[in-house]
All heavy atoms as TSV, in Angstrom:
chain	resi	resn	atom	element	x	y	z
A	1	MET	N	N	108.674	84.326	116.481
A	1	MET	CA	C	107.625	84.192	115.474
A	1	MET	C	C	106.649	85.360	115.631
A	1	MET	O	O	106.309	85.729	116.727
A	1	MET	CB	C	106.897	82.856	115.637
A	1	MET	CG	C	105.799	82.687	114.612
A	1	MET	SD	S	104.896	81.124	114.749
A	1	MET	CE	C	106.097	80.049	114.014
A	2	PRO	N	N	106.146	85.944	114.494
A	2	PRO	CA	C	105.195	87.046	114.585
A	2	PRO	C	C	103.902	86.608	115.249
A	2	PRO	O	O	103.552	85.438	115.259
A	2	PRO	CB	C	104.942	87.416	113.119
A	2	PRO	CG	C	106.066	86.808	112.347
A	2	PRO	CD	C	106.525	85.627	113.133
A	3	GLU	N	N	103.184	87.582	115.804
A	3	GLU	CA	C	101.880	87.275	116.404
A	3	GLU	C	C	100.983	86.663	115.343
A	3	GLU	O	O	101.011	87.056	114.178
A	3	GLU	CB	C	101.240	88.557	116.942
A	3	GLU	CG	C	101.971	89.148	118.117
A	3	GLU	CD	C	101.275	90.395	118.620
A	3	GLU	OE1	O	100.039	90.469	118.523
A	3	GLU	OE2	O	101.968	91.289	119.093
A	4	THR	N	N	100.144	85.721	115.759
A	4	THR	CA	C	99.299	85.018	114.792
A	4	THR	C	C	98.234	85.910	114.177
A	4	THR	O	O	97.757	85.628	113.096
A	4	THR	CB	C	98.628	83.799	115.449
A	4	THR	OG1	O	97.903	84.245	116.598
A	4	THR	CG2	C	99.646	82.766	115.835
A	5	ASN	N	N	97.855	87.020	114.828
A	5	ASN	CA	C	96.829	87.880	114.263
A	5	ASN	C	C	97.419	88.934	113.335
A	5	ASN	O	O	96.691	89.706	112.743
A	5	ASN	CB	C	95.990	88.540	115.374
A	5	ASN	CG	C	96.840	89.402	116.300
A	5	ASN	OD1	O	98.057	89.372	116.243
A	5	ASN	ND2	N	96.175	90.158	117.138
A	6	GLN	N	N	98.744	88.979	113.220
A	6	GLN	CA	C	99.416	89.909	112.323
A	6	GLN	C	C	99.877	89.164	111.071
A	6	GLN	O	O	100.466	88.087	111.179
A	6	GLN	CB	C	100.627	90.532	113.012
A	6	GLN	CG	C	100.286	91.403	114.194
A	6	GLN	CD	C	99.517	92.637	113.783
A	6	GLN	OE1	O	99.796	93.237	112.750
A	6	GLN	NE2	N	98.534	93.010	114.575
A	7	PRO	N	N	99.629	89.744	109.875
A	7	PRO	CA	C	100.137	89.081	108.671
A	7	PRO	C	C	101.662	89.021	108.692
A	7	PRO	O	O	102.324	89.921	109.191
A	7	PRO	CB	C	99.656	89.981	107.532
A	7	PRO	CG	C	98.597	90.841	108.102
A	7	PRO	CD	C	98.874	90.948	109.572
A	8	ILE	N	N	102.186	87.974	108.163
A	8	ILE	CA	C	103.625	87.788	108.064
A	8	ILE	C	C	104.096	88.494	106.796
A	8	ILE	O	O	103.526	88.312	105.724
A	8	ILE	CB	C	103.956	86.292	108.025
A	8	ILE	CG1	C	103.524	85.661	109.344
A	8	ILE	CG2	C	105.420	86.053	107.753
A	8	ILE	CD1	C	103.356	84.188	109.269
A	9	ARG	N	N	105.133	89.301	106.925
A	9	ARG	CA	C	105.646	90.077	105.797
A	9	ARG	C	C	106.731	89.259	105.102
A	9	ARG	O	O	107.760	88.931	105.703
A	9	ARG	CB	C	106.212	91.402	106.298
A	9	ARG	CG	C	106.571	92.359	105.210
A	9	ARG	CD	C	106.905	93.727	105.808
A	9	ARG	NE	N	107.186	94.684	104.768
A	9	ARG	CZ	C	108.409	94.946	104.303
A	9	ARG	NH1	N	109.447	94.330	104.808
A	9	ARG	NH2	N	108.568	95.822	103.345
A	10	ILE	N	N	106.471	88.911	103.826
A	10	ILE	CA	C	107.428	88.116	103.056
A	10	ILE	C	C	107.615	88.707	101.664
A	10	ILE	O	O	106.710	89.292	101.085
A	10	ILE	CB	C	107.013	86.634	102.953
A	10	ILE	CG1	C	105.633	86.483	102.327
A	10	ILE	CG2	C	107.084	85.940	104.298
A	10	ILE	CD1	C	105.227	85.044	102.054
A	11	TYR	N	N	108.810	88.506	101.146
A	11	TYR	CA	C	109.155	88.980	99.808
A	11	TYR	C	C	108.372	88.211	98.746
A	11	TYR	O	O	108.140	87.007	98.879
A	11	TYR	CB	C	110.655	88.801	99.560
A	11	TYR	CG	C	111.067	89.254	98.197
A	11	TYR	CD1	C	111.329	90.588	97.950
A	11	TYR	CD2	C	111.151	88.357	97.147
A	11	TYR	CE1	C	111.678	91.025	96.678
A	11	TYR	CE2	C	111.502	88.770	95.874
A	11	TYR	CZ	C	111.763	90.107	95.648
A	11	TYR	OH	O	112.095	90.535	94.388
A	12	ALA	N	N	107.996	88.920	97.687
A	12	ALA	CA	C	107.345	88.282	96.543
A	12	ALA	C	C	107.829	88.947	95.264
A	12	ALA	O	O	108.021	90.162	95.220
A	12	ALA	CB	C	105.827	88.406	96.638
A	13	ASP	N	N	108.026	88.164	94.234
A	13	ASP	CA	C	108.344	88.684	92.909
A	13	ASP	C	C	107.024	88.765	92.152
A	13	ASP	O	O	106.514	87.757	91.678
A	13	ASP	CB	C	109.340	87.755	92.211
A	13	ASP	CG	C	109.703	88.224	90.816
A	13	ASP	OD1	O	109.095	89.200	90.315
A	13	ASP	OD2	O	110.593	87.607	90.209
A	14	PHE	N	N	106.481	89.974	92.057
A	14	PHE	CA	C	105.165	90.145	91.443
A	14	PHE	C	C	105.176	89.844	89.945
A	14	PHE	O	O	104.122	89.711	89.335
A	14	PHE	CB	C	104.620	91.545	91.718
A	14	PHE	CG	C	104.328	91.778	93.180
A	14	PHE	CD1	C	105.122	92.617	93.946
A	14	PHE	CD2	C	103.278	91.127	93.799
A	14	PHE	CE1	C	104.860	92.820	95.293
A	14	PHE	CE2	C	103.001	91.318	95.148
A	14	PHE	CZ	C	103.803	92.165	95.889
A	15	ASN	N	N	106.351	89.729	89.347
A	15	ASN	CA	C	106.451	89.339	87.939
A	15	ASN	C	C	106.472	87.821	87.775
A	15	ASN	O	O	106.497	87.327	86.658
A	15	ASN	CB	C	107.719	89.939	87.318
A	15	ASN	CG	C	107.620	91.434	87.222
A	15	ASN	OD1	O	106.629	91.971	86.758
A	15	ASN	ND2	N	108.649	92.117	87.697
A	16	ASN	N	N	106.462	87.098	88.871
A	16	ASN	CA	C	106.501	85.638	88.844
A	16	ASN	C	C	105.131	85.091	89.281
A	16	ASN	O	O	104.996	84.476	90.327
A	16	ASN	CB	C	107.614	85.127	89.761
A	16	ASN	CG	C	107.802	83.628	89.678
A	16	ASN	OD1	O	107.256	82.965	88.813
A	16	ASN	ND2	N	108.560	83.089	90.607
A	17	ALA	N	N	104.139	85.352	88.451
A	17	ALA	CA	C	102.768	84.924	88.752
A	17	ALA	C	C	102.352	83.796	87.814
A	17	ALA	O	O	102.836	83.707	86.686
A	17	ALA	CB	C	101.809	86.092	88.613
A	18	ASP	N	N	101.443	82.957	88.287
A	18	ASP	CA	C	100.920	81.896	87.431
A	18	ASP	C	C	99.795	82.463	86.550
A	18	ASP	O	O	99.468	83.641	86.617
A	18	ASP	CB	C	100.481	80.679	88.259
A	18	ASP	CG	C	99.271	80.929	89.140
A	18	ASP	OD1	O	98.622	81.991	89.037
A	18	ASP	OD2	O	98.960	80.042	89.960
A	19	ARG	N	N	99.200	81.613	85.747
A	19	ARG	CA	C	98.175	82.098	84.806
A	19	ARG	C	C	96.911	82.580	85.501
A	19	ARG	O	O	96.103	83.268	84.911
A	19	ARG	CB	C	97.842	81.035	83.767
A	19	ARG	CG	C	97.252	79.771	84.316
A	19	ARG	CD	C	97.027	78.742	83.212
A	19	ARG	NE	N	96.441	77.552	83.749
A	19	ARG	CZ	C	95.125	77.358	83.905
A	19	ARG	NH1	N	94.288	78.279	83.540
A	19	ARG	NH2	N	94.683	76.232	84.413
A	20	LEU	N	N	96.762	82.248	86.789
A	20	LEU	CA	C	95.610	82.716	87.560
A	20	LEU	C	C	95.911	84.020	88.300
A	20	LEU	O	O	95.063	84.540	89.024
A	20	LEU	CB	C	95.178	81.644	88.566
A	20	LEU	CG	C	94.740	80.313	87.962
A	20	LEU	CD1	C	94.429	79.306	89.061
A	20	LEU	CD2	C	93.530	80.518	87.059
A	21	GLY	N	N	97.141	84.528	88.131
A	21	GLY	CA	C	97.525	85.772	88.781
A	21	GLY	C	C	98.053	85.614	90.192
A	21	GLY	O	O	98.304	86.591	90.881
A	22	ARG	N	N	98.239	84.381	90.611
A	22	ARG	CA	C	98.775	84.127	91.954
A	22	ARG	C	C	100.292	84.222	91.911
A	22	ARG	O	O	100.928	83.721	90.989
A	22	ARG	CB	C	98.357	82.736	92.435
A	22	ARG	CG	C	96.852	82.546	92.476
A	22	ARG	CD	C	96.481	81.131	92.814
A	22	ARG	NE	N	97.043	80.180	91.832
A	22	ARG	CZ	C	96.804	78.887	91.846
A	22	ARG	NH1	N	96.052	78.359	92.791
A	22	ARG	NH2	N	97.332	78.095	90.937
A	23	VAL	N	N	100.872	84.864	92.907
A	23	VAL	CA	C	102.315	85.015	92.980
A	23	VAL	C	C	102.918	83.722	93.522
A	23	VAL	O	O	102.481	83.214	94.562
A	23	VAL	CB	C	102.694	86.203	93.889
A	23	VAL	CG1	C	104.199	86.336	94.002
A	23	VAL	CG2	C	102.083	87.489	93.370
A	24	ARG	N	N	103.903	83.200	92.820
A	24	ARG	CA	C	104.597	81.996	93.287
A	24	ARG	C	C	105.513	82.363	94.453
A	24	ARG	O	O	106.239	83.349	94.386
A	24	ARG	CB	C	105.411	81.393	92.156
A	24	ARG	CG	C	104.562	80.860	91.025
A	24	ARG	CD	C	105.458	80.306	89.908
A	24	ARG	NE	N	104.672	79.883	88.782
A	24	ARG	CZ	C	104.492	80.607	87.668
A	24	ARG	NH1	N	105.038	81.805	87.539
A	24	ARG	NH2	N	103.744	80.129	86.692
A	25	LEU	N	N	105.470	81.577	95.497
A	25	LEU	CA	C	106.260	81.852	96.695
A	25	LEU	C	C	107.477	80.937	96.785
A	25	LEU	O	O	107.837	80.447	97.841
A	25	LEU	CB	C	105.374	81.707	97.937
A	25	LEU	CG	C	104.173	82.647	97.973
A	25	LEU	CD1	C	103.320	82.367	99.202
A	25	LEU	CD2	C	104.608	84.104	97.924
A	26	SER	N	N	108.126	80.739	95.646
A	26	SER	CA	C	109.263	79.823	95.581
A	26	SER	C	C	110.582	80.538	95.309
A	26	SER	O	O	111.608	79.881	95.179
A	26	SER	CB	C	109.011	78.780	94.489
A	26	SER	OG	O	108.802	79.433	93.241
A	27	VAL	N	N	110.571	81.865	95.238
A	27	VAL	CA	C	111.798	82.598	94.907
A	27	VAL	C	C	112.709	82.715	96.128
A	27	VAL	O	O	112.277	82.571	97.274
A	27	VAL	CB	C	111.480	83.987	94.320
A	27	VAL	CG1	C	110.718	83.860	93.013
A	27	VAL	CG2	C	110.728	84.848	95.300
A	28	LYS	N	N	113.973	82.978	95.877
A	28	LYS	CA	C	114.976	83.035	96.941
A	28	LYS	C	C	114.618	84.042	98.022
A	28	LYS	O	O	114.745	83.753	99.209
A	28	LYS	CB	C	116.348	83.355	96.353
A	28	LYS	CG	C	117.449	83.384	97.412
A	28	LYS	CD	C	118.791	83.697	96.826
A	28	LYS	CE	C	119.925	83.726	97.812
A	28	LYS	NZ	N	119.673	84.121	99.149
A	29	GLY	N	N	114.158	85.225	97.654
A	29	GLY	CA	C	113.812	86.241	98.650
A	29	GLY	C	C	112.720	85.774	99.596
A	29	GLY	O	O	112.775	86.036	100.803
A	30	THR	N	N	111.733	85.062	99.067
A	30	THR	CA	C	110.665	84.511	99.906
A	30	THR	C	C	111.227	83.447	100.839
A	30	THR	O	O	110.960	83.454	102.042
A	30	THR	CB	C	109.539	83.909	99.043
A	30	THR	OG1	O	109.068	84.880	98.123
A	30	THR	CG2	C	108.395	83.428	99.908
A	31	ARG	N	N	112.004	82.533	100.287
A	31	ARG	CA	C	112.602	81.471	101.111
A	31	ARG	C	C	113.483	82.059	102.207
A	31	ARG	O	O	113.438	81.610	103.353
A	31	ARG	CB	C	113.388	80.497	100.235
A	31	ARG	CG	C	112.521	79.648	99.316
A	31	ARG	CD	C	113.298	78.534	98.634
A	31	ARG	NE	N	114.576	78.936	98.093
A	31	ARG	CZ	C	114.797	79.334	96.840
A	31	ARG	NH1	N	113.781	79.394	95.985
A	31	ARG	NH2	N	116.011	79.658	96.430
A	32	ASP	N	N	114.266	83.088	101.866
A	32	ASP	CA	C	115.124	83.736	102.862
A	32	ASP	C	C	114.305	84.338	103.997
A	32	ASP	O	O	114.662	84.211	105.172
A	32	ASP	CB	C	115.989	84.823	102.225
A	32	ASP	CG	C	117.073	84.269	101.313
A	32	ASP	OD1	O	117.335	83.043	101.339
A	32	ASP	OD2	O	117.667	85.079	100.564
A	33	ASP	N	N	113.195	85.020	103.660
A	33	ASP	CA	C	112.333	85.607	104.694
A	33	ASP	C	C	111.728	84.534	105.583
A	33	ASP	O	O	111.670	84.679	106.808
A	33	ASP	CB	C	111.214	86.449	104.073
A	33	ASP	CG	C	111.677	87.815	103.614
A	33	ASP	OD1	O	112.824	88.212	103.920
A	33	ASP	OD2	O	110.872	88.512	102.961
A	34	LEU	N	N	111.272	83.435	104.988
A	34	LEU	CA	C	110.658	82.358	105.769
A	34	LEU	C	C	111.662	81.740	106.738
A	34	LEU	O	O	111.330	81.478	107.896
A	34	LEU	CB	C	110.062	81.297	104.844
A	34	LEU	CG	C	108.881	81.757	103.989
A	34	LEU	CD1	C	108.517	80.684	102.974
A	34	LEU	CD2	C	107.689	82.137	104.842
A	35	VAL	N	N	112.884	81.548	106.272
A	35	VAL	CA	C	113.928	81.000	107.147
A	35	VAL	C	C	114.228	81.989	108.273
A	35	VAL	O	O	114.308	81.607	109.444
A	35	VAL	CB	C	115.204	80.670	106.335
A	35	VAL	CG1	C	116.377	80.388	107.255
A	35	VAL	CG2	C	114.957	79.486	105.413
A	36	ALA	N	N	114.376	83.272	107.934
A	36	ALA	CA	C	114.692	84.288	108.945
A	36	ALA	C	C	113.592	84.396	109.996
A	36	ALA	O	O	113.866	84.632	111.173
A	36	ALA	CB	C	114.916	85.634	108.273
A	37	LEU	N	N	112.336	84.225	109.568
A	37	LEU	CA	C	111.203	84.302	110.493
A	37	LEU	C	C	110.960	82.986	111.223
A	37	LEU	O	O	110.208	82.938	112.200
A	37	LEU	CB	C	109.931	84.714	109.743
A	37	LEU	CG	C	109.919	86.127	109.181
A	37	LEU	CD1	C	108.764	86.300	108.201
A	37	LEU	CD2	C	109.832	87.142	110.312
A	38	GLY	N	N	111.546	81.920	110.720
A	38	GLY	CA	C	111.359	80.613	111.338
A	38	GLY	C	C	109.961	80.064	111.175
A	38	GLY	O	O	109.436	79.426	112.086
A	39	ILE	N	N	109.362	80.295	110.005
A	39	ILE	CA	C	107.993	79.814	109.777
A	39	ILE	C	C	107.913	78.944	108.528
A	39	ILE	O	O	108.788	78.994	107.669
A	39	ILE	CB	C	106.988	80.981	109.643
A	39	ILE	CG1	C	107.343	81.859	108.449
A	39	ILE	CG2	C	106.924	81.800	110.897
A	39	ILE	CD1	C	106.233	82.786	108.064
A	40	GLU	N	N	106.862	78.157	108.473
A	40	GLU	CA	C	106.529	77.374	107.292
A	40	GLU	C	C	105.174	77.854	106.796
A	40	GLU	O	O	104.288	78.164	107.596
A	40	GLU	CB	C	106.454	75.890	107.636
A	40	GLU	CG	C	107.790	75.303	108.029
A	40	GLU	CD	C	107.700	73.806	108.278
A	40	GLU	OE1	O	106.792	73.154	107.729
A	40	GLU	OE2	O	108.546	73.309	109.030
A	41	LEU	N	N	105.025	77.906	105.489
A	41	LEU	CA	C	103.749	78.341	104.916
A	41	LEU	C	C	102.666	77.308	105.191
A	41	LEU	O	O	102.936	76.104	105.250
A	41	LEU	CB	C	103.904	78.556	103.408
A	41	LEU	CG	C	104.847	79.683	102.999
A	41	LEU	CD1	C	105.003	79.714	101.485
A	41	LEU	CD2	C	104.338	81.029	103.517
A	42	GLN	N	N	101.445	77.812	105.346
A	42	GLN	CA	C	100.277	76.968	105.551
A	42	GLN	C	C	99.122	77.552	104.757
A	42	GLN	O	O	98.989	78.778	104.658
A	42	GLN	CB	C	99.889	76.936	107.022
A	42	GLN	CG	C	100.932	76.367	107.934
A	42	GLN	CD	C	100.518	76.439	109.390
A	42	GLN	OE1	O	99.365	76.654	109.718
A	42	GLN	NE2	N	101.476	76.268	110.279
A	43	SER	N	N	98.278	76.696	104.214
A	43	SER	CA	C	97.106	77.173	103.479
A	43	SER	C	C	96.245	78.039	104.381
A	43	SER	O	O	96.018	77.700	105.542
A	43	SER	CB	C	96.277	76.001	102.952
A	43	SER	OG	O	96.968	75.345	101.920
A	44	GLY	N	N	95.804	79.163	103.846
A	44	GLY	CA	C	94.944	80.074	104.573
A	44	GLY	C	C	95.690	81.145	105.349
A	44	GLY	O	O	95.084	82.065	105.890
A	45	MET	N	N	97.004	81.038	105.419
A	45	MET	CA	C	97.816	81.996	106.166
A	45	MET	C	C	97.737	83.382	105.512
A	45	MET	O	O	97.839	83.513	104.301
A	45	MET	CB	C	99.268	81.509	106.173
A	45	MET	CG	C	100.246	82.410	106.869
A	45	MET	SD	S	101.954	81.773	106.719
A	45	MET	CE	C	101.877	80.408	107.872
A	46	SER	N	N	97.518	84.403	106.330
A	46	SER	CA	C	97.537	85.784	105.842
A	46	SER	C	C	98.974	86.263	105.791
A	46	SER	O	O	99.740	86.050	106.735
A	46	SER	CB	C	96.738	86.699	106.768
A	46	SER	OG	O	95.376	86.381	106.708
A	47	VAL	N	N	99.325	86.911	104.680
A	47	VAL	CA	C	100.673	87.439	104.512
A	47	VAL	C	C	100.602	88.850	103.954
A	47	VAL	O	O	99.602	89.243	103.344
A	47	VAL	CB	C	101.526	86.550	103.571
A	47	VAL	CG1	C	101.829	85.204	104.207
A	47	VAL	CG2	C	100.861	86.358	102.226
A	48	GLU	N	N	101.649	89.591	104.176
A	48	GLU	CA	C	101.843	90.892	103.543
A	48	GLU	C	C	102.996	90.701	102.577
A	48	GLU	O	O	104.118	90.366	102.982
A	48	GLU	CB	C	102.175	91.956	104.588
A	48	GLU	CG	C	102.295	93.340	104.038
A	48	GLU	CD	C	100.953	93.958	103.643
A	48	GLU	OE1	O	99.893	93.504	104.132
A	48	GLU	OE2	O	100.963	94.893	102.839
A	49	LEU	N	N	102.725	90.848	101.285
A	49	LEU	CA	C	103.732	90.631	100.253
A	49	LEU	C	C	104.392	91.955	99.906
A	49	LEU	O	O	103.708	92.973	99.777
A	49	LEU	CB	C	103.083	90.034	99.011
A	49	LEU	CG	C	102.311	88.730	99.223
A	49	LEU	CD1	C	101.515	88.391	97.976
A	49	LEU	CD2	C	103.248	87.597	99.590
A	50	TYR	N	N	105.716	91.941	99.751
A	50	TYR	CA	C	106.429	93.159	99.368
A	50	TYR	C	C	107.482	92.813	98.324
A	50	TYR	O	O	107.859	91.656	98.156
A	50	TYR	CB	C	107.085	93.810	100.595
A	50	TYR	CG	C	108.312	93.088	101.086
A	50	TYR	CD1	C	109.578	93.448	100.633
A	50	TYR	CD2	C	108.218	92.028	101.979
A	50	TYR	CE1	C	110.716	92.775	101.066
A	50	TYR	CE2	C	109.350	91.358	102.423
A	50	TYR	CZ	C	110.595	91.732	101.958
A	50	TYR	OH	O	111.709	91.065	102.379
A	51	ASP	N	N	107.948	93.841	97.612
A	51	ASP	CA	C	109.028	93.631	96.650
A	51	ASP	C	C	110.070	94.739	96.769
A	51	ASP	O	O	109.966	95.613	97.634
A	51	ASP	CB	C	108.490	93.513	95.228
A	51	ASP	CG	C	107.991	94.818	94.636
A	51	ASP	OD1	O	108.046	95.863	95.321
A	51	ASP	OD2	O	107.553	94.800	93.479
A	52	ASP	N	N	111.047	94.714	95.900
A	52	ASP	CA	C	112.138	95.685	95.927
A	52	ASP	C	C	111.706	97.084	95.502
A	52	ASP	O	O	112.434	98.046	95.725
A	52	ASP	CB	C	113.290	95.218	95.031
A	52	ASP	CG	C	113.936	93.943	95.543
A	52	ASP	OD1	O	114.023	93.776	96.775
A	52	ASP	OD2	O	114.347	93.114	94.711
A	53	ASP	N	N	110.553	97.211	94.861
A	53	ASP	CA	C	110.061	98.506	94.392
A	53	ASP	C	C	109.104	99.158	95.381
A	53	ASP	O	O	108.345	100.054	95.012
A	53	ASP	CB	C	109.367	98.348	93.034
A	53	ASP	CG	C	110.328	97.913	91.943
A	53	ASP	OD1	O	111.491	98.386	91.959
A	53	ASP	OD2	O	109.935	97.108	91.089
A	54	GLU	N	N	109.118	98.683	96.617
A	54	GLU	CA	C	108.290	99.220	97.694
A	54	GLU	C	C	106.789	99.012	97.471
A	54	GLU	O	O	105.964	99.752	97.993
A	54	GLU	CB	C	108.610	100.695	97.941
A	54	GLU	CG	C	110.057	100.910	98.356
A	54	GLU	CD	C	110.380	102.361	98.630
A	54	GLU	OE1	O	109.468	103.184	98.743
A	54	GLU	OE2	O	111.582	102.661	98.745
A	55	ILE	N	N	106.444	98.002	96.686
A	55	ILE	CA	C	105.044	97.615	96.523
A	55	ILE	C	C	104.709	96.646	97.645
A	55	ILE	O	O	105.479	95.726	97.931
A	55	ILE	CB	C	104.790	96.951	95.158
A	55	ILE	CG1	C	105.082	97.940	94.036
A	55	ILE	CG2	C	103.368	96.409	95.075
A	55	ILE	CD1	C	105.048	97.315	92.664
A	56	GLU	N	N	103.575	96.848	98.300
A	56	GLU	CA	C	103.098	95.931	99.342
A	56	GLU	C	C	101.618	95.669	99.127
A	56	GLU	O	O	100.870	96.569	98.753
A	56	GLU	CB	C	103.322	96.519	100.735
A	56	GLU	CG	C	104.775	96.605	101.099
A	56	GLU	CD	C	105.004	96.774	102.584
A	56	GLU	OE1	O	104.170	96.321	103.383
A	56	GLU	OE2	O	106.036	97.360	102.932
A	57	THR	N	N	101.223	94.438	99.383
A	57	THR	CA	C	99.815	94.071	99.258
A	57	THR	C	C	99.528	92.865	100.143
A	57	THR	O	O	100.397	92.026	100.331
A	57	THR	CB	C	99.450	93.761	97.784
A	57	THR	OG1	O	98.034	93.588	97.666
A	57	THR	CG2	C	100.147	92.516	97.286
A	58	PRO	N	N	98.322	92.800	100.690
A	58	PRO	CA	C	97.977	91.614	101.474
A	58	PRO	C	C	97.732	90.420	100.558
A	58	PRO	O	O	97.378	90.574	99.386
A	58	PRO	CB	C	96.693	92.023	102.199
A	58	PRO	CG	C	96.107	93.116	101.370
A	58	PRO	CD	C	97.251	93.793	100.680
A	59	GLY	N	N	97.926	89.239	101.107
A	59	GLY	CA	C	97.674	88.018	100.349
A	59	GLY	C	C	97.289	86.882	101.282
A	59	GLY	O	O	97.398	86.993	102.497
A	60	ARG	N	N	96.804	85.816	100.681
A	60	ARG	CA	C	96.457	84.617	101.427
A	60	ARG	C	C	97.152	83.447	100.741
A	60	ARG	O	O	97.048	83.266	99.539
A	60	ARG	CB	C	94.947	84.397	101.450
A	60	ARG	CG	C	94.577	83.214	102.323
A	60	ARG	CD	C	93.165	83.225	102.831
A	60	ARG	NE	N	92.690	84.460	103.386
A	60	ARG	CZ	C	92.843	84.860	104.655
A	60	ARG	NH1	N	93.509	84.116	105.489
A	60	ARG	NH2	N	92.340	85.987	105.074
A	61	VAL	N	N	97.847	82.661	101.527
A	61	VAL	CA	C	98.637	81.549	101.010
A	61	VAL	C	C	97.728	80.361	100.698
A	61	VAL	O	O	96.784	80.071	101.440
A	61	VAL	CB	C	99.702	81.133	102.057
A	61	VAL	CG1	C	100.444	79.882	101.620
A	61	VAL	CG2	C	100.664	82.288	102.321
A	62	GLU	N	N	98.039	79.704	99.601
A	62	GLU	CA	C	97.361	78.443	99.281
A	62	GLU	C	C	98.338	77.522	98.568
A	62	GLU	O	O	99.323	77.970	97.989
A	62	GLU	CB	C	96.101	78.666	98.443
A	62	GLU	CG	C	96.329	79.301	97.107
A	62	GLU	CD	C	95.023	79.549	96.357
A	62	GLU	OE1	O	94.264	80.416	96.791
A	62	GLU	OE2	O	94.804	78.865	95.351
A	63	TRP	N	N	98.052	76.232	98.654
A	63	TRP	CA	C	98.884	75.230	97.998
A	63	TRP	C	C	98.281	74.896	96.656
A	63	TRP	O	O	97.087	74.622	96.535
A	63	TRP	CB	C	98.986	73.966	98.837
A	63	TRP	CG	C	99.730	72.874	98.140
A	63	TRP	CD1	C	99.203	71.764	97.560
A	63	TRP	CD2	C	101.137	72.823	97.922
A	63	TRP	NE1	N	100.200	71.000	97.003
A	63	TRP	CE2	C	101.408	71.645	97.209
A	63	TRP	CE3	C	102.202	73.662	98.253
A	63	TRP	CZ2	C	102.693	71.279	96.822
A	63	TRP	CZ3	C	103.486	73.286	97.868
A	63	TRP	CH2	C	103.712	72.118	97.165
A	64	SER	N	N	99.099	74.933	95.624
A	64	SER	CA	C	98.696	74.525	94.285
A	64	SER	C	C	99.486	73.275	93.926
A	64	SER	O	O	100.719	73.282	94.002
A	64	SER	CB	C	99.016	75.630	93.275
A	64	SER	OG	O	98.967	75.120	91.953
A	65	PRO	N	N	98.804	72.191	93.538
A	65	PRO	CA	C	99.529	70.980	93.173
A	65	PRO	C	C	100.445	71.184	91.961
A	65	PRO	O	O	101.416	70.469	91.789
A	65	PRO	CB	C	98.444	69.960	92.857
A	65	PRO	CG	C	97.142	70.610	93.078
A	65	PRO	CD	C	97.374	72.027	93.473
A	66	VAL	N	N	100.166	72.189	91.148
A	66	VAL	CA	C	100.974	72.465	89.978
A	66	VAL	C	C	102.083	73.461	90.273
A	66	VAL	O	O	103.228	73.279	89.874
A	66	VAL	CB	C	100.084	72.996	88.818
A	66	VAL	CG1	C	100.929	73.414	87.617
A	66	VAL	CG2	C	99.051	71.966	88.424
A	67	GLU	N	N	101.767	74.533	90.985
A	67	GLU	CA	C	102.702	75.642	91.216
A	67	GLU	C	C	103.431	75.587	92.548
A	67	GLU	O	O	104.418	76.286	92.732
A	67	GLU	CB	C	101.948	76.982	91.128
A	67	GLU	CG	C	101.241	77.219	89.827
A	67	GLU	CD	C	102.179	77.419	88.641
A	67	GLU	OE1	O	103.399	77.591	88.846
A	67	GLU	OE2	O	101.688	77.403	87.504
A	68	GLY	N	N	102.947	74.840	93.508
A	68	GLY	CA	C	103.502	74.872	94.862
A	68	GLY	C	C	102.806	75.971	95.650
A	68	GLY	O	O	101.632	76.252	95.429
A	69	TRP	N	N	103.521	76.616	96.576
A	69	TRP	CA	C	102.919	77.674	97.393
A	69	TRP	C	C	102.734	78.944	96.582
A	69	TRP	O	O	103.656	79.386	95.883
A	69	TRP	CB	C	103.789	77.967	98.615
A	69	TRP	CG	C	103.800	76.865	99.608
A	69	TRP	CD1	C	104.842	76.051	99.908
A	69	TRP	CD2	C	102.710	76.431	100.425
A	69	TRP	NE1	N	104.465	75.136	100.864
A	69	TRP	CE2	C	103.153	75.349	101.198
A	69	TRP	CE3	C	101.388	76.849	100.579
A	69	TRP	CZ2	C	102.352	74.682	102.115
A	69	TRP	CZ3	C	100.582	76.197	101.481
A	69	TRP	CH2	C	101.051	75.125	102.234
A	70	VAL	N	N	101.540	79.506	96.651
A	70	VAL	CA	C	101.195	80.739	95.943
A	70	VAL	C	C	100.371	81.635	96.875
A	70	VAL	O	O	99.889	81.193	97.903
A	70	VAL	CB	C	100.379	80.443	94.648
A	70	VAL	CG1	C	101.195	79.684	93.633
A	70	VAL	CG2	C	99.092	79.681	94.974
A	71	ALA	N	N	100.279	82.900	96.491
A	71	ALA	CA	C	99.430	83.827	97.255
A	71	ALA	C	C	98.717	84.753	96.295
A	71	ALA	O	O	99.200	85.018	95.198
A	71	ALA	CB	C	100.258	84.634	98.247
């Protein structure tokens, strides 16, 4: 498991955002990264989001009762 003071790097589809602009963390690439890292998302968790186009940005995970996990 990554050090707790380091953001966890997980895949995100930046085109899969909700109406508030939060990226949904339910896509296969995200799930694959979480399984490979052996972690479960938690509200407030710092993450580094990346995609296939080499875009990276920091994010903070939160639970949405409508969308599920988002950042």
